[in-house]
C-alpha positions as CSV (number, residue, x, y, z in Angstrom):
1,M,18.1,29.8,107.8
2,R,18.4,26.9,109.7
3,V,15.9,24.2,108.6
4,L,15.2,20.9,110.1
5,H,14.0,17.6,108.0
6,L,11.7,15.4,109.7
7,Y,11.1,11.6,108.5
8,G,10.6,7.9,109.1
9,G,13.5,6.4,106.9
10,N,12.7,3.0,107.1
11,L,11.9,2.4,103.5
12,Y,13.5,3.6,100.0
13,G,11.9,5.3,97.4
14,G,11.1,8.8,95.8
15,V,11.2,10.8,98.9
16,E,14.4,9.2,100.4
17,R,16.1,10.1,96.9
18,L,14.4,13.6,97.5
19,L,16.0,13.8,101.0
20,A,19.5,12.6,99.8
21,T,19.4,15.2,96.7
22,L,18.8,18.3,99.0
23,A,21.7,17.3,101.0
24,Q,24.2,16.5,98.3
25,D,22.8,19.8,96.3
26,R,23.0,21.9,99.5
27,A,25.7,24.0,98.3
28,A,23.1,25.5,95.5
29,A,21.1,26.8,98.3
30,P,24.0,28.4,100.6
31,A,21.3,30.5,102.7
32,I,19.9,27.5,104.0
33,A,21.6,25.3,106.6
34,Q,19.9,22.0,106.7
35,E,19.8,19.2,109.5
36,F,17.9,16.0,109.5
37,A,15.8,14.0,111.8
38,L,15.3,10.2,111.2
39,C,13.7,7.8,113.1
40,F,15.2,4.5,111.6
41,R,19.2,3.8,110.3
42,G,18.9,2.4,107.1
43,R,20.0,3.2,103.3
44,L,18.6,7.0,103.5
45,W,20.6,7.5,106.9
46,R,23.9,6.2,105.4
47,E,23.4,8.5,102.3
48,L,22.8,11.9,104.3
49,E,25.9,10.9,106.5
50,A,28.0,10.5,103.3
51,A,27.1,13.7,102.1
52,G,27.9,15.3,105.3
53,V,25.0,16.5,107.0
54,A,24.1,16.1,110.5
55,V,21.5,13.2,111.2
56,H,19.8,13.0,114.5
57,P,18.1,10.1,116.0
58,L,14.3,10.2,117.0
59,G,13.8,6.5,118.2
60,A,11.6,4.3,116.3
61,P,7.7,4.7,117.4
62,R,5.1,3.1,115.8
63,A,2.1,5.0,115.7
64,S,-0.2,2.1,116.9
65,R,1.6,2.1,120.4
66,P,1.0,5.9,122.0
67,W,3.8,5.4,124.7
68,Q,6.4,5.1,121.7
69,V,4.8,8.3,120.0
70,R,5.5,10.1,123.5
71,A,8.8,9.0,123.8
72,A,9.8,10.3,120.4
73,R,8.0,13.6,121.0
74,Q,9.7,13.8,124.4
75,R,13.0,13.0,122.8
76,L,12.7,15.8,119.9
77,R,11.8,18.3,122.6
78,R,15.2,17.6,124.6
79,W,16.8,17.8,121.6
80,L,15.3,21.2,120.5
81,R,16.1,22.7,123.9
82,A,19.4,21.5,124.1
83,R,20.3,23.2,120.8
84,P,22.0,27.0,121.0
85,A,19.1,28.1,118.8
86,P,15.9,26.4,117.2
87,P,15.2,25.7,113.5
88,D,13.5,28.5,111.9
89,L,11.4,26.1,110.2
90,A,10.7,22.3,110.7
91,L,9.6,20.5,107.5
92,C,7.7,17.3,108.4
93,H,7.8,15.0,105.2
94,A,4.1,13.0,104.7
95,W,1.6,12.3,107.1
96,W,3.4,10.3,109.4
97,S,6.0,12.3,110.2
98,Y,3.8,15.8,110.4
99,A,1.3,13.6,112.7
100,L,3.9,12.5,115.1
101,F,6.3,15.3,115.4
102,G,4.1,18.3,114.5
103,P,2.6,18.6,118.2
104,A,5.9,18.7,119.7
105,L,7.4,20.9,117.4
106,R,4.7,23.7,118.2
107,R,5.0,23.0,121.8
108,A,8.6,24.1,121.4
109,G,7.6,27.1,119.4
110,V,9.2,26.1,115.9
111,P,7.4,26.8,113.2
112,V,5.8,23.7,111.1
113,G,5.8,23.1,107.5
114,L,3.8,20.1,105.7
115,W,5.5,18.5,103.1
116,A,3.3,16.5,101.1
117,H,4.5,13.4,99.3
118,D,1.1,11.7,98.5
119,C,-2.2,13.5,97.5
120,A,-4.7,13.9,100.4
121,S,-8.3,12.4,100.4
122,G,-9.6,13.1,103.4
123,R,-9.7,9.8,104.5
124,G,-7.6,7.1,106.4
125,W,-6.7,7.3,109.8
126,L,-3.2,8.3,109.0
127,E,-4.6,11.8,107.0
128,R,-7.2,12.3,109.6
129,W,-4.6,12.3,112.4
130,A,-2.4,14.4,110.3
131,G,-5.4,16.8,109.4
132,R,-5.9,17.9,113.3
133,H,-3.4,20.9,113.0
134,R,-3.4,23.2,110.4
135,P,0.4,23.5,109.0
136,D,2.1,27.0,109.2
137,R,3.3,26.3,105.5
138,A,2.7,23.8,102.8
139,L,5.1,22.8,100.1
140,A,3.7,19.8,97.4
141,L,5.7,18.3,94.5
142,S,2.9,18.8,92.0
143,D,0.1,20.6,91.0
144,T,-2.6,17.5,91.6
145,M,-0.7,17.3,95.3
146,A,-1.1,20.7,96.1
147,S,-4.6,21.0,95.4
148,S,-5.2,18.0,97.0
149,L,-4.5,19.1,100.4
150,Q,-7.9,21.2,100.4
151,H,-9.3,18.0,101.7
152,L,-7.6,18.5,105.0
153,F,-7.1,22.1,105.2
154,P,-9.7,24.0,103.2
155,G,-8.3,27.0,102.1
156,L,-4.9,26.6,102.7
157,H,-2.3,27.6,100.3
158,A,0.3,25.0,99.2
159,S,3.2,26.0,96.8
160,T,4.3,23.5,94.3
161,W,8.1,22.7,93.7
162,R,9.4,20.3,91.6
163,P,12.7,18.5,93.2
164,P,16.3,18.9,91.2
165,V,16.8,16.3,88.8
166,P,20.6,16.0,87.4
167,L,21.0,15.0,83.6
168,P,23.1,12.0,83.5
169,P,25.8,11.5,81.1
170,P,25.2,9.0,78.6
171,L,26.3,5.5,79.6
172,A,29.6,4.4,77.7
173,P,28.8,1.6,75.1
174,A,31.3,-1.1,77.1
175,A,29.1,0.0,80.3
176,R,26.0,-0.5,78.6
177,A,27.2,-4.0,77.0
178,A,28.8,-5.3,80.4
179,L,25.1,-4.5,82.4
180,R,23.3,-6.1,79.6
181,R,25.5,-9.2,80.0
182,E,25.3,-9.1,84.0
183,L,21.3,-9.3,83.4
184,A,21.5,-11.9,80.4
185,T,20.2,-9.7,77.9
186,P,21.5,-9.9,74.5
187,D,23.1,-6.7,73.2
188,D,20.2,-6.6,70.3
189,A,17.5,-6.9,73.0
190,L,15.1,-3.9,73.4
191,V,14.6,-3.5,77.2
192,V,11.3,-2.3,79.0
193,L,12.5,-1.0,82.3
194,Q,10.0,-0.7,85.5
195,A,11.9,1.1,88.8
196,S,9.8,1.4,91.3
197,R,8.4,0.4,94.9
198,L,6.4,-2.8,95.0
199,E,3.1,-1.5,95.4
200,P,0.2,-2.4,93.5
201,W,-0.9,0.9,92.5
202,K,2.5,1.1,90.5
203,G,1.0,-1.1,87.8
204,H,3.3,-4.0,87.6
205,A,0.6,-6.7,87.1
206,L,-0.7,-4.2,84.5
207,L,2.6,-4.3,82.6
208,L,2.8,-7.9,82.9
209,Q,-0.8,-8.2,80.8
210,A,0.4,-5.7,78.3
211,L,3.9,-7.4,77.7
212,A,2.0,-10.6,76.9
213,Q,0.6,-8.9,74.2
214,L,3.5,-8.0,72.3
215,P,4.5,-10.0,69.7
216,A,6.4,-13.3,70.7
217,S,8.5,-12.6,67.6
218,A,9.9,-9.4,69.0
219,P,13.5,-9.6,70.7
220,W,12.4,-7.6,74.1
221,V,13.1,-8.3,77.6
222,A,11.9,-6.8,80.8
223,W,13.5,-5.5,83.7
224,L,11.9,-5.0,86.9
225,A,13.8,-3.1,89.6
226,G,12.4,-2.8,93.3
227,G,12.8,-4.8,96.1
228,A,10.1,-6.0,99.0
229,Q,10.6,-4.1,101.8
230,R,7.8,-4.9,103.8
231,P,5.7,-8.4,104.3
232,H,2.7,-7.1,102.2
233,E,5.8,-6.4,99.2
234,R,6.9,-9.8,99.6
235,L,3.3,-11.4,99.3
236,Y,2.6,-9.0,96.3
237,L,5.9,-10.0,94.5
238,E,4.9,-13.8,94.8
239,R,1.7,-12.9,93.0
240,L,3.2,-11.2,90.2
241,R,5.8,-14.1,89.6
242,R,3.0,-16.4,89.5
243,Q,1.2,-14.2,87.4
244,A,4.2,-13.7,85.0
245,D,4.7,-17.7,84.8
246,A,1.0,-18.1,84.0
247,L,1.7,-15.6,81.0
248,G,4.5,-17.5,79.9
249,L,6.7,-14.4,80.5
250,E,9.5,-15.4,82.8
251,P,12.3,-16.2,80.4
252,R,12.0,-12.4,79.1
253,L,12.0,-11.1,82.6
254,R,14.5,-9.9,84.9
255,W,13.5,-9.5,88.6
256,L,16.2,-7.2,89.8
257,G,15.1,-6.5,93.5
258,E,16.3,-3.2,95.0
259,R,19.0,-1.8,93.3
260,G,21.2,1.1,93.8
261,D,22.2,1.8,90.3
262,V,19.1,2.5,88.6
263,A,20.5,5.5,86.8
264,A,22.9,3.0,84.9
265,L,19.9,0.7,84.5
266,M,18.4,3.3,82.8
267,G,21.1,4.1,80.7
268,A,21.2,0.7,79.3
269,A,17.3,0.4,78.8
270,D,15.2,1.6,75.6
271,V,11.9,2.1,77.1
272,F,10.7,3.2,80.6
273,C,7.2,2.0,81.5
274,Q,5.2,2.2,84.9
275,P,1.4,2.1,84.0
276,N,-0.1,3.1,87.3
277,T,-3.2,2.2,88.2
278,S,-3.9,4.9,90.3
279,P,-2.6,8.4,89.7
280,E,0.9,9.1,90.6
281,P,1.3,11.9,93.4
282,F,4.5,13.2,91.4
283,G,6.6,10.8,89.8
284,L,10.1,11.7,90.3
285,V,11.1,8.4,88.6
286,F,9.2,9.4,85.5
287,V,11.7,12.9,85.3
288,E,14.9,10.5,86.2
289,A,13.9,8.6,83.1
290,L,13.4,11.3,80.7
291,A,16.7,12.7,82.1
292,A,18.3,9.4,81.0
293,A,16.5,10.0,77.1
294,L,14.4,7.0,77.6
295,P,10.8,7.8,76.3
296,V,8.1,7.1,79.2
297,V,5.0,5.0,79.0
298,S,2.3,5.7,81.6
299,C,-1.2,6.0,82.4
300,A,-2.9,9.4,81.9
301,G,-3.8,11.4,85.4
302,G,-1.8,12.9,88.4
303,G,1.4,13.7,88.3
304,A,2.5,12.1,85.1
305,S,0.4,14.2,83.3
306,E,2.2,17.0,84.7
307,I,5.6,15.3,83.2
308,V,4.8,13.5,80.2
309,T,4.0,15.0,77.2
310,S,3.4,13.5,73.5
311,T,6.7,14.8,72.7
312,C,8.6,12.6,75.1
313,G,6.4,9.5,75.7
314,R,2.9,8.2,75.9
315,L,0.0,8.6,78.4
316,T,-2.6,5.6,78.0
317,E,-5.8,4.5,79.5
318,P,-5.0,1.8,82.4
319,A,-5.9,-1.1,80.1
320,P,-3.4,-3.7,78.7
321,A,-4.4,-3.2,75.4
322,A,-3.5,0.4,75.7
323,V,-0.3,0.0,77.2
324,A,0.5,-3.0,74.9
325,A,0.0,-0.5,71.8
326,A,2.1,2.3,73.0
327,L,4.9,-0.1,73.8
328,R,4.6,-1.9,70.3
329,E,4.9,1.6,68.6
330,L,7.8,2.2,70.9
331,L,9.8,-0.8,70.3
332,Q,9.0,-1.1,66.5
333,E,10.1,2.4,65.4
334,P,13.8,3.4,66.7
335,A,13.7,6.5,65.2
336,L,10.5,7.3,67.3
337,R,12.4,6.1,70.5
338,R,15.6,8.4,69.5
339,E,13.1,11.5,69.1
340,L,11.2,11.1,71.9
341,G,14.2,10.5,74.3
342,S,16.0,13.6,73.0
343,A,13.2,15.7,73.5
344,G,12.5,13.7,77.3
345,R,16.0,14.9,78.1
346,A,15.2,18.5,77.2
347,H,12.1,18.3,78.7
348,A,13.5,17.1,82.1
349,Q,16.2,19.9,82.2
350,A,13.2,22.3,82.0
351,L,11.3,20.8,84.6
352,C,14.0,19.9,87.3
353,D,17.2,21.7,86.4
354,P,19.3,21.0,89.8
355,A,20.6,25.0,90.0
356,T,17.1,26.4,89.2
357,Q,15.3,24.3,91.4
358,M,17.6,24.5,94.2
359,R,17.6,28.5,94.0
360,R,13.4,28.4,94.0
361,W,13.6,26.0,97.2
362,Q,15.9,28.4,98.7
363,Q,13.5,31.4,97.8
364,W,10.5,29.6,99.0
365,L,11.9,29.0,102.3
366,L,13.5,32.3,103.0
367,E,9.9,33.7,102.2
368,A,8.7,32.0,105.1
369,A,11.9,33.4,107.4
370,P,10.4,35.2,110.7
């Protein structure tokens, strides 16, 4: 079966990691031939090429410029006409890709699938634009996300599929020590890690408020991984740094920027904390942290509630005192951290075992074949 993925590709986060994983693990779904079409050449493009899959350019349209949208759609239709055979299914990832390219795909006679990566609210110009045309098939990463599609497409059945997440080998003690030295972190410090896009709803400000309530005598350090990719993210980062300075936290914080070694960071940390102030649609990073044997602290709701249980982490209210209490418990009890970390690794495998999930993805696609 021939499947074409369409996406922007100008940023890097959970969606991009998922697409790269699908390319890297494609041998586990041998009945599926995958190709990718992106608008922007960036980190995702490079990772797909390194995985050995075909990547096709769609131009770099902006939704606010109708002539660019028309040109990108025309480019896609020309490319489809030049192919020996059309794709059996085109998967548009997220609202933007679906709104931009869904009409051109339909005009070319290609079945169109919407792969949701965010919860639908039924509000906002981009969702309304995407909601003009009902997809032939729909896929989501969590039950929360799948059920939210009813706001746009009443009666639509959306399947839930969790992405593959491999269990990384434990970080060697020498590598762990070297990474901590690189990040000016003592060997005996307890490291709280957050690795996420710089979006306010990811809870960075809430985490800083919670950290300020931890005992001053506790030997903890916080690593904040994630670089500013857009102008509003740079402004947000500046606000966070001013907040950290006002709280007196700067000596304990390490602002890491964009990192390509998040798996290693997780192997060298002790607790993962991302206290979302709005529900996480899925939370791939939570599964990755559990796979690395890190106990997870987050706020209840959305995808986090489908991933994190009391056996592998703590879900709290989105309040500084609640997040601080969960962190304090984990930082003060090493045996509990080990117990939750071990259970989390098994839980991540049960949720997102790569071989199992790739087989399930292949089955879902083949059910759509004509």
